[in-house]
C-alpha positions as CSV (number, residue, x, y, z in Angstrom):
1,M,116.0,51.4,52.4
2,R,114.3,50.4,55.5
3,R,118.2,50.3,57.4
4,I,118.7,53.9,56.1
5,A,115.5,55.2,57.1
6,L,115.5,54.0,60.8
7,S,119.5,55.2,61.0
8,L,117.7,58.5,59.6
9,L,115.8,58.4,61.9
10,L,117.9,57.6,65.0
11,L,120.5,60.4,63.5
12,A,117.4,63.4,63.8
13,A,116.2,61.8,67.3
14,T,120.3,62.3,68.9
15,T,120.7,65.1,67.1
16,A,117.4,66.6,68.6
17,F,118.4,65.0,72.1
18,A,122.1,66.8,71.8
19,Q,120.5,70.8,71.4
20,P,122.1,73.0,73.9
21,Y,119.8,74.1,76.3
22,P,117.7,76.5,75.8
23,S,116.2,75.6,71.9
24,K,113.2,76.6,72.5
25,P,111.4,79.5,74.7
26,V,111.1,79.1,78.1
27,R,108.1,79.5,80.4
28,V,107.9,81.2,83.8
29,A,104.5,81.0,85.4
30,V,103.9,83.8,88.0
31,A,102.0,82.9,90.9
32,F,99.9,85.9,91.0
33,P,98.4,88.7,89.5
34,P,99.9,91.6,87.6
35,G,101.4,94.6,90.1
36,G,102.8,92.3,92.6
37,P,106.3,91.7,93.8
38,V,106.5,88.9,91.5
39,D,105.0,89.9,88.6
40,I,107.3,93.1,88.8
41,I,110.0,91.0,89.3
42,A,109.5,88.3,87.1
43,R,109.0,90.8,84.1
44,L,112.0,92.9,85.4
45,F,114.2,89.7,85.0
46,G,112.4,88.7,81.5
47,P,114.1,90.2,78.9
48,K,117.3,90.1,80.2
49,L,117.5,86.7,80.5
50,S,116.2,86.3,77.6
51,D,119.4,88.0,76.0
52,L,121.2,85.4,78.1
53,L,120.1,82.3,77.2
54,G,119.3,83.4,73.7
55,Q,115.9,82.3,73.8
56,S,112.4,83.9,74.4
57,V,111.4,84.0,77.8
58,V,107.2,84.0,78.1
59,V,105.9,85.3,81.5
60,E,102.1,84.2,82.4
61,N,99.8,85.1,85.1
62,V,98.8,82.1,86.3
63,V,96.2,82.9,89.2
64,G,94.7,81.2,91.8
65,A,94.4,79.6,94.9
66,G,97.2,81.6,97.0
67,G,100.1,80.7,94.3
68,N,99.3,77.0,94.7
69,V,97.5,76.6,91.3
70,A,100.9,77.9,89.6
71,A,102.9,75.8,91.9
72,S,100.6,72.7,91.3
73,R,101.0,72.9,87.3
74,V,104.9,73.7,87.1
75,A,105.5,70.4,89.4
76,K,103.7,68.7,86.9
77,S,105.1,69.9,84.0
78,A,108.3,68.0,82.2
79,P,111.4,68.4,83.8
80,D,113.4,69.9,81.1
81,G,114.0,73.4,82.1
82,Y,111.2,75.0,79.7
83,S,108.8,75.1,82.9
84,V,109.4,77.9,85.4
85,L,108.0,79.0,88.6
86,A,107.8,82.5,89.4
87,H,106.5,82.8,93.1
88,S,106.8,84.4,96.6
89,S,107.3,83.5,100.1
90,A,104.0,82.0,99.8
91,Y,105.9,78.9,98.7
92,A,107.1,78.0,102.2
93,V,103.7,78.7,103.9
94,N,101.0,77.3,101.7
95,P,102.0,73.8,102.5
96,A,101.5,74.2,106.2
97,L,98.5,76.1,105.7
98,Y,96.7,74.2,103.1
99,A,94.8,70.7,103.9
100,N,96.0,69.6,100.7
101,A,98.7,73.0,98.6
102,G,99.1,70.6,95.6
103,Y,103.0,70.2,95.8
104,D,105.3,68.9,98.2
105,G,107.4,72.1,99.1
106,E,110.5,70.1,99.7
107,K,110.0,67.1,96.9
108,D,108.6,68.7,94.0
109,F,110.8,71.3,92.9
110,V,114.1,72.8,92.6
111,A,115.0,75.6,94.3
112,L,116.6,77.7,91.6
113,A,117.0,81.2,93.2
114,I,115.5,83.2,95.8
115,V,116.4,86.6,93.6
116,A,115.3,89.6,96.2
117,S,113.5,90.6,99.4
118,Q,111.2,93.1,101.2
119,P,109.5,94.1,104.2
120,N,106.2,93.9,104.8
121,L,104.5,97.6,105.2
122,I,101.7,98.4,107.0
123,V,99.6,101.1,105.7
124,V,96.5,103.0,105.9
125,H,94.7,105.2,103.3
126,A,95.6,108.7,103.5
127,D,92.2,109.5,104.6
128,F,92.1,106.9,107.8
129,P,92.5,108.7,111.3
130,A,95.2,106.9,112.9
131,K,98.7,108.1,112.0
132,S,100.6,105.5,114.1
133,L,100.4,102.1,114.6
134,A,99.4,102.5,118.2
135,E,96.6,104.5,117.1
136,L,95.4,102.1,114.5
137,I,95.4,99.7,118.1
138,A,93.8,102.1,120.0
139,R,90.9,102.4,117.1
140,A,90.3,98.4,116.9
141,R,89.8,98.0,120.4
142,S,86.7,100.3,119.8
143,E,85.2,99.7,116.5
144,K,85.6,96.7,113.7
145,L,87.9,96.9,111.6
146,A,89.7,94.9,108.2
147,F,92.8,94.7,106.7
148,A,93.9,93.3,103.4
149,S,96.4,91.5,102.5
150,A,97.7,89.7,98.9
151,G,96.0,86.6,100.1
152,N,95.9,84.0,102.4
153,G,98.9,82.1,103.7
154,T,101.3,85.2,101.8
155,T,103.9,86.8,104.4
156,P,101.5,89.6,104.4
157,H,98.9,87.6,105.6
158,L,100.9,86.0,108.1
159,T,102.5,89.3,109.4
160,G,98.9,91.1,109.9
161,E,97.8,87.8,111.7
162,N,100.7,87.7,113.9
163,L,100.5,91.7,115.1
164,F,97.3,92.3,115.3
165,R,95.8,88.6,117.1
166,V,98.8,87.2,118.6
167,R,100.7,90.8,119.7
168,A,98.1,93.0,119.9
169,K,95.4,90.9,120.4
170,V,92.8,92.8,118.8
171,D,90.6,91.6,116.2
172,I,91.2,93.3,112.9
173,T,89.3,91.0,109.8
174,H,91.8,89.9,107.0
175,I,90.3,90.3,103.3
176,P,92.5,88.2,101.5
177,F,93.6,89.3,97.4
178,K,94.7,88.0,95.1
179,G,97.9,89.7,95.1
180,G,99.5,92.6,96.2
181,G,98.6,94.7,93.0
182,P,94.8,94.3,94.0
183,A,95.3,94.8,97.9
184,A,97.4,97.6,97.6
185,A,94.4,98.8,95.3
186,A,91.8,97.5,97.6
187,V,93.0,100.1,100.4
188,L,93.7,102.7,97.9
189,G,89.6,102.9,97.3
190,G,89.5,102.5,101.1
191,Q,87.8,98.9,100.7
192,P,89.3,98.2,103.3
193,P,91.5,101.4,104.7
194,I,94.3,99.2,106.0
195,G,96.8,96.7,104.3
196,S,99.2,94.5,105.4
197,I,101.3,94.2,101.9
198,A,104.6,93.3,101.0
199,G,107.1,97.0,100.0
200,A,106.6,96.8,96.0
201,A,102.9,97.1,95.2
202,P,102.1,100.0,97.9
203,L,105.2,102.1,97.8
204,P,104.6,104.3,95.1
205,H,101.4,105.4,96.6
206,V,102.7,106.0,99.8
207,K,105.2,108.3,98.7
208,S,102.4,110.1,96.6
209,G,101.2,110.4,99.6
210,K,97.8,108.5,99.1
211,L,98.6,105.9,101.6
212,R,99.9,106.3,104.4
213,A,102.8,103.9,106.1
214,L,102.5,103.0,109.7
215,A,105.1,100.4,110.2
216,V,107.9,97.8,108.4
217,S,108.2,94.7,109.3
218,S,112.4,94.6,108.6
219,A,115.1,94.6,110.8
220,R,116.0,97.6,110.2
221,R,114.2,100.9,108.3
222,I,114.6,100.7,104.4
223,A,116.2,103.5,102.4
224,A,113.0,103.8,100.6
225,L,111.1,104.9,103.9
226,P,113.3,106.2,105.8
227,D,110.9,107.9,108.7
228,V,108.6,105.0,108.7
229,P,109.5,103.1,112.0
230,T,110.4,99.0,112.3
231,L,107.8,97.1,114.3
232,T,110.9,96.4,116.6
233,E,111.3,99.9,117.8
234,L,107.3,100.2,117.7
235,G,107.2,97.6,120.5
236,Y,106.6,94.3,118.4
237,P,110.6,92.2,118.8
238,G,111.2,89.6,116.6
239,M,108.5,90.5,114.1
240,E,111.3,90.5,110.8
241,D,109.5,89.3,108.2
242,Y,110.1,89.0,104.7
243,T,108.5,88.8,101.7
244,W,110.6,87.4,99.2
245,V,110.9,86.4,95.2
246,G,111.5,83.5,93.5
247,F,112.6,81.2,90.6
248,F,111.6,76.9,91.0
249,L,112.1,74.0,88.4
250,P,110.2,70.6,89.0
251,A,112.1,67.9,90.4
252,G,114.2,66.0,87.9
253,T,115.4,68.8,86.2
254,P,119.0,68.0,84.7
255,P,121.5,69.8,87.1
256,E,123.1,70.9,84.3
257,V,120.3,73.2,83.1
258,A,119.5,74.3,86.8
259,Q,123.1,75.1,86.9
260,K,123.0,77.6,84.0
261,L,119.5,79.1,84.8
262,N,121.1,79.9,88.1
263,D,124.7,81.7,86.4
264,A,122.0,83.7,84.4
265,I,119.5,84.7,87.5
266,V,122.1,85.8,89.5
267,R,124.0,87.8,87.0
268,V,120.4,89.3,86.1
269,A,120.0,90.1,89.9
270,H,124.0,91.9,90.1
271,D,123.4,93.9,86.8
272,P,123.3,97.4,88.3
273,L,120.5,98.7,86.3
274,I,118.5,95.8,87.5
275,K,119.8,96.1,90.9
276,Q,119.0,100.0,91.4
277,R,115.6,99.5,90.1
278,L,115.1,96.4,92.9
279,E,116.4,98.8,95.0
280,A,114.2,101.4,94.6
281,L,111.0,99.7,94.9
282,A,112.7,98.2,97.9
283,F,113.9,95.3,97.3
284,D,117.4,93.6,98.5
285,V,119.2,91.2,95.6
286,T,119.6,87.9,97.4
287,A,120.4,86.1,94.7
288,A,122.8,83.2,95.3
289,P,124.1,79.9,94.1
290,L,121.8,76.7,94.1
291,G,122.9,75.2,97.1
292,E,122.7,78.4,99.4
293,T,119.6,78.9,97.9
294,A,118.0,75.6,98.4
295,A,119.2,75.6,102.3
296,Y,117.4,78.7,103.1
297,V,114.7,77.6,101.3
298,R,114.8,74.9,103.6
299,S,115.0,77.1,106.7
300,E,111.3,78.8,105.4
301,L,109.8,75.9,105.2
302,A,110.3,74.7,108.5
303,K,110.2,78.7,109.5
304,W,106.7,79.6,108.2
305,G,105.4,76.3,109.2
306,R,105.7,77.5,112.2
307,V,104.3,80.3,111.8
308,V,101.2,78.9,110.6
309,R,100.6,76.9,113.9
310,D,101.2,80.1,116.3
311,V,98.3,82.1,114.5
312,G,96.4,79.0,114.1
313,A,95.9,80.2,110.0
314,K,94.0,77.4,108.1
315,V,92.7,77.3,104.5
316,D,89.8,75.5,104.0
């Protein structure tokens, strides 16, 4: 009897181990609050991924420390493909910005896919007197101003610091918020009346006339806002900064699991309806194979590490 019981236990364990991935819901930890680009994309991708994987994809916002709370939590999760991190380009910034970000960007994760990117916008409240970036810079030389961003270490934050402090040499105080949605809401309320925010969150308000876009940090003007000049056009060359959204898995995740998820994510990203939705929000689809994704993330870690040092940004 004992031998039979042991055989049954071994059979059950083997069967459970052999279950094809995924055999239970996949949980996606979004590093920022609702309304920002990471949340928008995670919730856009969730239902489609669920259809492809045959399991529920549960999206939850795990907010704090500029995305570090979610990153640290997922980094410590079991590397089995059931815990996924959805983060922004702040993923590449935070290891240089924080004394202890709680994760190593190169060692603690498998870069699954960078699904989309968009430039950052310099926006002001519709009632703010400056009608152009030059007028905003001029006002900053004579009065105390502040700008909102999605949080310390996000690429919109660094775009703003680099533009105002390093390039224009004006002192505009940075006010961090907990995501692009809250930052856009703050500028809508005029507290503060200026923002450096990734395009998705402020774009509807720019189109409705409640916010005014003064500049975009892309290499060329974007189709969603064809009348808004680039920073290069306005005399700030080389400021081609993008906020991207990516998915990551804990290091040690089996390669075949990472590959299956990458395949599914790339398919969703290039679905015509999803692509149309992303482009309407000023996102460019960038989803690529695993090797290409890993190389890009390594380059971003190096780039934003340099920018953090150049602007002297620190978070205690």
